C-alpha positions in Angstrom: -39.9 153.8 184.8 -43.3 152.4 183.9 -41.8 149.0 183.5 -40.3 149.1 186.9 -43.6 150.1 188.4 -45.3 147.2 186.8 -42.9 144.6 188.2 -44.6 144.4 191.6 -48.0 143.8 189.8 -46.4 141.0 187.7 -44.9 139.5 190.9 -48.3 139.6 192.6 -50.0 137.9 189.7 -47.3 135.3 189.6 -47.6 134.6 193.3 -51.4 134.4 193.1 -51.2 131.9 190.2 -48.7 129.8 192.1 -50.9 130.0 195.2 -54.0 129.0 193.2 -52.1 126.0 191.7 -50.9 124.8 195.1 -54.4 125.3 196.6 -55.9 123.2 193.8 -53.3 120.5 194.2 -53.8 120.3 197.9 -57.5 120.1 197.4 -57.1 117.6 194.6 -58.0 114.2 196.1 -57.4 110.9 194.4 -61.1 110.1 194.7 -61.7 112.7 192.1 -60.1 110.6 189.4 -62.5 107.7 189.8 -65.7 109.5 190.8 -67.4 108.5 187.6 -66.3 104.9 187.7 -68.7 102.0 188.5 -68.6 100.3 191.9 -66.9 96.9 192.2 -68.8 93.9 193.4 -67.8 91.1 195.8 -67.7 88.5 193.0 -65.0 90.4 191.0 -63.1 91.8 194.0 -63.1 88.6 196.0 -59.7 87.2 195.1 -57.8 90.4 195.8 -57.5 90.3 199.6 -56.5 86.6 199.4 -53.8 87.4 196.9 -52.5 90.3 199.0 -52.0 87.9 201.9 -50.3 85.5 199.6 -47.9 88.2 198.5 -47.3 89.1 202.1 -46.4 85.5 202.9 -43.4 85.7 200.5 -41.8 88.0 203.1 -41.8 85.2 205.7 -38.8 82.9 206.2 -40.9 80.2 207.8 -44.6 80.1 207.1 -45.3 77.5 209.7 -44.1 80.0 212.3 -45.0 83.4 210.8 -43.8 86.6 212.2 -45.7 89.2 210.2 -49.0 87.6 209.6 -52.1 89.9 209.3 -54.8 89.6 212.0 -56.8 87.0 209.9 -53.6 85.1 209.1 -52.3 84.2 205.7 -55.0 81.6 205.0 -52.6 79.3 203.2 -51.6 75.7 203.6 -47.7 75.5 203.7 -48.0 72.0 202.2 -49.5 73.4 199.0 -46.5 75.6 198.3 -44.9 74.1 195.2 -41.7 76.2 195.4 -40.1 79.3 196.9 -37.1 81.3 195.8 -35.2 83.9 197.7 -32.9 86.7 196.5 -29.9 84.3 196.4 -31.8 81.7 194.3 -33.1 84.4 191.9 -29.6 85.7 191.4 -30.8 89.3 191.5 -32.9 88.9 188.4 -36.1 89.5 190.3 -37.5 89.8 193.8 -38.4 86.6 195.8 -41.5 84.7 194.7 -43.4 81.5 195.3 -45.8 79.2 193.4 -48.8 78.1 195.4 -51.4 75.5 194.4 -54.6 76.7 195.9 -57.0 73.7 196.0 -59.7 75.6 197.9 -60.0 78.2 195.2 -59.0 76.1 192.2 -56.1 78.4 191.5 -52.4 78.2 190.5 -50.8 81.3 191.8 -47.3 82.8 191.1 -46.8 85.6 193.6 -43.9 88.1 193.5 -43.1 90.5 196.4 -42.2 94.1 196.1 -38.9 96.1 196.2 -36.4 95.4 199.0 -34.8 98.7 199.9 -31.7 96.9 201.1 -31.0 95.0 197.9 -29.1 96.8 195.1 -30.2 94.2 192.6 -33.9 95.3 193.1 -32.9 98.8 192.3 -31.0 97.6 189.2 -34.2 96.0 187.9 -36.3 99.1 188.5 -33.8 101.6 187.2 -33.0 99.6 184.0 -35.1 101.7 181.7 -35.1 104.8 179.5 -37.9 106.5 177.7 -38.8 104.5 174.6 -36.0 101.9 175.2 -37.9 98.7 174.7 -40.7 97.9 172.2 -42.9 94.8 172.8 -46.0 93.5 171.2 -46.7 96.8 169.3 -46.1 99.1 172.3 -43.5 100.2 174.7 -42.7 98.6 178.1 -40.3 99.0 181.0 -37.1 97.3 180.0 -35.9 96.0 183.4 -39.3 94.6 184.4 -39.7 92.9 181.0 -36.3 91.2 181.4 -37.3 90.1 184.9 -40.7 88.8 183.6 -39.0 86.7 180.9 -36.5 85.3 183.3 -39.2 84.1 185.8 -41.3 82.6 183.0 -38.4 80.8 181.3 -37.2 79.5 184.7 -40.6 78.2 185.9 -42.2 77.3 182.6 -42.0 73.6 183.0 -43.3 73.7 186.6 -46.3 75.9 185.5 -47.0 73.7 182.5 -47.1 70.6 184.6 -49.5 72.3 187.1 -51.7 73.5 184.3 -51.9 70.1 182.7 -52.5 68.3 186.0 -55.2 70.8 187.0 -57.2 71.5 183.8 -60.0 73.3 185.7 -57.7 75.6 187.7 -57.0 79.2 186.8 -53.5 80.5 186.3 -53.0 83.7 188.4 -50.1 86.0 188.5 -49.9 88.4 191.5 -47.4 91.0 192.6 -46.8 94.2 194.5 -44.9 97.3 193.5 -41.9 96.1 191.5 -43.4 92.6 191.5 -46.7 94.0 190.1 -44.9 95.4 187.1 -43.1 92.1 186.6 -46.3 90.0 186.6 -48.2 92.5 184.4 -45.6 92.1 181.7 -45.2 88.4 182.4 -48.9 87.7 181.6 -48.5 89.4 178.2 -45.4 87.2 177.6 -47.4 84.1 178.7 -50.3 84.9 176.4 -47.9 85.3 173.5 -46.3 82.0 174.4 -49.3 79.9 175.5 -48.0 76.9 173.5 -45.3 76.6 176.1 -48.0 76.0 178.7 -49.9 73.4 176.8 -51.9 75.9 174.8 -53.8 77.1 177.9 -56.9 79.1 177.1 -56.6 82.8 177.5 -59.7 83.0 179.7 -57.9 80.8 182.3 -55.1 83.4 182.7 -55.4 86.5 184.9 -53.2 88.9 186.7 -53.6 91.1 189.8 -51.0 93.9 190.2 -51.1 95.7 193.6 -49.8 99.2 193.5 -48.0 98.7 190.1 -45.4 100.8 188.6 -46.2 102.4 185.2 -44.8 99.7 183.0 -46.5 99.6 179.6 -47.8 102.1 177.0 -51.4 103.0 176.8 -52.4 100.7 173.9 -51.1 97.7 175.8 -52.7 98.8 179.1 -56.1 98.9 177.4 -55.7 95.8 175.1 -54.9 93.5 178.0 -57.5 94.9 180.4 -59.4 91.6 180.1 -56.6 89.7 181.9 -54.7 92.4 183.9 -56.2 94.0 187.0 -54.4 96.8 188.9 -55.3 97.7 192.5 -54.5 101.3 193.7 -55.1 102.5 197.2 -56.3 106.1 197.3 -53.2 108.5 196.9 -50.5 105.9 196.1 -47.7 107.8 194.3 -46.1 105.0 192.2 -49.0 104.3 189.7 -49.0 108.1 189.1 -45.2 108.5 188.8 -44.5 109.6 185.2 -40.9 110.7 185.8 -38.0 108.3 185.5 -38.0 106.0 188.4 -34.2 106.6 188.7 -34.9 110.2 189.7 -37.5 109.0 192.3 -35.1 106.7 194.1 -32.2 109.1 193.8 -34.5 111.7 195.5 -35.9 109.7 198.3 -34.6 112.1 200.9 -36.5 114.9 199.1 -39.3 113.0 197.6 -41.9 115.7 198.5 -39.9 118.3 196.5 -39.7 115.9 193.5 -43.5 115.2 193.7 -44.2 119.0 193.7 -42.0 119.5 190.6 -43.8 116.5 188.9 -47.2 118.1 189.7 -46.1 121.4 188.1 -44.8 119.6 185.0 -48.0 117.5 184.6 -50.2 120.5 185.1 -48.4 122.4 182.3 -48.5 119.4 179.9 -51.6 119.1 177.7 -53.4 115.7 178.2 -53.7 115.3 174.4 -50.0 115.5 174.1 -49.5 112.9 176.8 -52.0 110.5 175.2 -50.3 110.8 171.8 -46.9 110.0 173.1 -46.4 106.2 172.4 -43.5 105.9 174.8 -45.4 107.2 177.8 -46.0 104.3 180.3 -49.2 103.7 182.3 -50.6 101.5 185.1 -51.7 98.3 183.3 -55.2 96.8 182.7 -58.5 97.3 184.5 -58.1 99.6 187.5 -59.6 99.1 190.9 -59.4 102.3 193.0 -59.9 102.0 196.7 -61.1 105.3 198.2 -61.2 105.7 201.9 -60.5 109.4 202.6 -62.3 112.6 201.6 -60.9 116.2 201.1 -60.9 118.4 204.2 -62.1 115.5 206.3 -60.2 113.9 209.2 -59.8 110.1 209.5 -60.6 107.2 207.3 -64.1 106.4 206.0 -65.5 102.9 205.0 -63.5 102.0 201.8 -65.3 102.2 198.5 -63.9 100.3 195.5 -64.5 101.8 192.0 -63.5 100.1 188.8 -63.2 100.9 185.1 -61.0 100.6 182.0 -60.2 104.3 181.5 -58.3 105.6 178.5 -58.0 109.3 179.2 -57.8 110.4 182.8 -55.8 107.2 183.8 -54.1 108.3 187.1 -52.4 111.3 185.3 -51.9 113.5 188.3 -49.7 113.2 191.4 -51.6 113.8 194.6 -50.0 116.0 197.2 -50.9 114.0 200.2 -49.2 112.9 203.4 -50.4 109.4 202.6 -48.9 109.2 199.1 -46.1 106.8 200.3 -48.0 104.9 203.1 -50.8 104.0 200.6 -48.2 102.1 198.7 -47.5 99.6 201.5 -48.9 96.1 200.9 -50.0 95.9 204.6 -52.3 98.9 204.1 -53.5 97.6 200.8 -54.4 94.2 202.3 -56.2 95.7 205.2 -58.3 98.1 203.2 -59.1 95.4 200.6 -60.2 93.1 203.3 -62.4 95.9 204.9 -63.9 96.7 201.5 -64.7 93.1 200.7 -66.3 92.6 204.1 -68.6 95.6 203.5 -69.6 94.2 200.1 -70.4 90.8 201.5 -72.3 92.4 204.4 -74.4 94.4 202.0 -75.1 91.3 199.9 -76.1 89.4 203.0 -78.5 92.2 204.0 -80.0 92.2 200.6 -80.3 88.3 200.8 -79.6 87.8 197.1 -80.8 84.2 196.1 -78.2 81.9 194.6 -79.9 82.0 191.1 -79.8 85.8 191.1 -76.1 85.7 192.2 -75.3 83.5 189.2 -77.2 85.8 186.9 -75.3 88.8 188.4 -71.9 87.1 187.8 -72.9 86.6 184.2 -74.0 90.2 184.0 -70.7 91.4 185.4 -68.7 89.4 182.9 -70.8 90.8 180.1 -70.5 94.3 181.4 -66.8 94.0 181.7 -66.6 92.7 178.2 -68.6 95.6 176.9 -66.5 98.1 178.9 -63.4 96.5 177.5 -64.6 96.9 173.9 -65.7 100.4 174.6 -62.2 101.3 176.0 -60.6 99.8 172.8 -62.9 101.9 170.6 -62.2 105.0 172.7 -58.4 104.5 172.3 -58.9 104.3 168.5 -61.1 107.4 168.5 -58.5 109.3 170.4 -55.8 108.2 167.8 -53.7 106.5 170.5 -50.6 105.1 168.7 -50.9 101.4 167.9 -54.4 101.2 169.4 -56.9 99.0 167.6 -60.0 97.1 168.6 -60.3 93.3 168.8 -61.8 91.1 166.1 -65.0 89.1 166.7 -62.8 86.0 167.3 -61.0 87.5 170.3 -57.8 88.2 168.6 -56.3 91.5 167.6 -55.8 93.1 164.2 -52.0 93.2 163.8 -50.6 96.4 162.4 -47.7 96.4 160.1 -44.4 98.0 161.2 -44.7 101.7 161.0 -48.5 101.6 160.7 -50.6 103.6 163.2 -54.2 103.6 164.1 -54.7 107.3 163.7 -55.3 109.6 160.8 -52.5 111.9 161.9 -50.0 109.6 160.2 -51.9 109.6 156.9 -53.7 106.3 157.7 -57.3 105.5 158.5 -58.7 104.2 161.8 -60.1 100.7 161.9 -63.6 102.0 162.9 -63.7 104.4 159.9 -62.6 101.6 157.6 -65.4 99.4 158.9 -68.0 102.1 158.3 -66.8 102.8 154.8 -66.9 99.1 154.0 -70.5 98.7 155.3 -71.6 101.7 153.3 -70.0 100.2 150.2 -71.6 96.8 150.7 -75.0 98.5 151.0 -74.4 100.5 147.9 -73.5 97.3 145.9 -76.6 95.5 147.2 -78.8 98.3 145.9 -77.3 98.2 142.4 -76.5 94.6 141.7 -78.0 91.1 141.8 -76.2 87.7 141.4 -77.5 85.6 138.6 -77.7 81.8 138.4 -74.1 81.5 137.1 -72.8 83.5 140.1 -72.0 86.7 138.1 -73.1 90.2 139.3 -75.6 91.9 137.0 -77.4 95.2 137.3 -80.8 95.0 139.0 -83.7 95.3 136.6 -85.9 98.4 137.2 -89.2 97.7 138.7 -92.0 98.6 136.3 
């Protein structure tokens, strides 16, 4: 009898717990994730609106008579387009793309558009993946996106090599949106591992901008390649936060809110330490740029603020219950808010009237700050025992782990940072005890009388 009487109390407690969880999730705003990140500057954020417009131009059939151009236009010269390929020409291996030789900005750009909801081949690329299916460069990646990336690079390798050799001062930029963002993010890793096929292009000339990317690579790869890959996420965009199988997402399009709620509940009940330790779990790649334009319990949009960081833990781990979760994924909105954000940055710089010399010094400072932040992220990954995470060597390359070796002490090994400390202490100990004689042999130091 006492148990029966206690059931209403248990039910009330359960309902209160559920109500509290829903209340927190409804109040949880995407701006919370990046509130401690630094602010982006016009110098580093400048290329992003231009590349968004270039991705948008892939949707046009005739760029000389555009139908969907943004208010400021695409800002491209049709005569500088090296090649374009549509769905028929790609054979369903990847979404349409183009290669553009941007003489104004000294840039060679390969831009890939996002998913076409009317093309089954695009779904086939996105759904071709299972948890832990494909291992690549010491981590796990999305199988279908990796195959698409390899196909594009193998197909256009000769064209890109000729452009790189003919324009030695130009950067090589890969840009994409949604599905295309995942493809270019994995392609840039593949390019770096095969730079000899592009005339041994320098790593510092290669860069990638992924707009609203799918989670396509494990955490160790996402951090290691943060010096070349940049991901742009608009406020509450659902895809960079989607940890469930993408197959389930697109099978549930008619009830996507229900699926997002279930994913929120699952992520809330999963310890973050467990998520970080799972080597198969995929993440949004590289350095993150988060555009925040809305505030909780406020109506309307505010002037966009762009925050940037190379986070390790707290890397878009939570789905945001928001009516804008899907609209924030649209490339049109991303381009518009990126353009507004950049205009505000430039306006602020103009008000401050920064001299040219100081602008150059600020660019050098930003590059140095990004490098330090990148190194700190690598060390943070090692400290958290992220599988296959390791810091870079002083020569800009990475210490390669043997098969089965991990960076953490949990597998019986020792972290790279701990090894360095032990070695430094050992060297200091040897220096205190021994000297080197004229013949090059080590001898005990003579006591000082």
